[in-house]
C-alpha angles and dihedrals in degrees: 000000000000118000117195118204119190123211147059112319090232091056110038126091120225123224087228131050096232142009133219100214137025117199118186137158093212099149117120133183110304085018093268104051114123095021098246093144092076091059090056091049091050090051090047096052093043105044113007114109118238097264093030124137128238114201120237092027104176130045132175135194120214137183139202138163130244145189111242110156095145096057098038092051093045099041106026114020088043087079094065087071120019104174090319099320125114105233096158089132084074089048087060092055091045091054090048097059118063116231117237103212143128114269123207111239088227088067093065112109105175141031121284116255123209109227105177144000115205121197102202091195093061111019125106124224090255091061090073089069109070151138117232128186118223139189120196116190119203113243095192140006109277149110124281120211104162146014119231128212126197140158144226128206129201136197097204094162092065117102083245122042109248137174149121142230130223090202124131091250093055131073111290120264132188088257088063110174135302116239122201108194115214126228088226129057101225119213105206135178125213109282098020116126134226106205128186147102141270122215115197121188139161112260110253096217098044114021092199090066124079124219117208131195118192124191117182136171132191129179108180140149093266102022141035120185138165116179148149121215133181128209136177128211106212 
């Protein structure tokens, strides 16, 4: 028998005191956009039995760097000169908002760095706000125009390990990838490193939005850059 209850999870009453399993597709763009994770954690703490299962139970956020000259020139640098008019104020807004799109794996210039692993069965709501260091090592000589974030999820409590990735080297999903364009075009040589950190936090005015602070540093043969950029998923 399947009983359907309509309403917000924070407001409904269940016909049973506890449940054995919670299944939720809570993941948003950039994993955390729309803040559905906190709703799952609320349900877990209120209704899940002590040895109950949350599915999926593991999620991880990853970062890499790409060459993307064509898109950046057409969609971002375009605003610097629109038929002779300086509309660079719109460029600033375009840089502030990450792009959700599918990235060709051939654009990837560096390794992929794990930023964060989340254990949905144990984490607290505050664990979704964090600062993570990263080191991206160039795998070829190229230019870097953006960093790309994606996530993986796993169902480790099943009898057979299952999961999927939203990365650019995996089959495309509706989550695609999240592209964060850099103010600088980085000229990088094989073996050189971009080091930095990414800070992710829930927006204070709208909890569905995500604020991102990116710090990055490169000291290479042809390029030296140290910068902090801010983004907002909305």
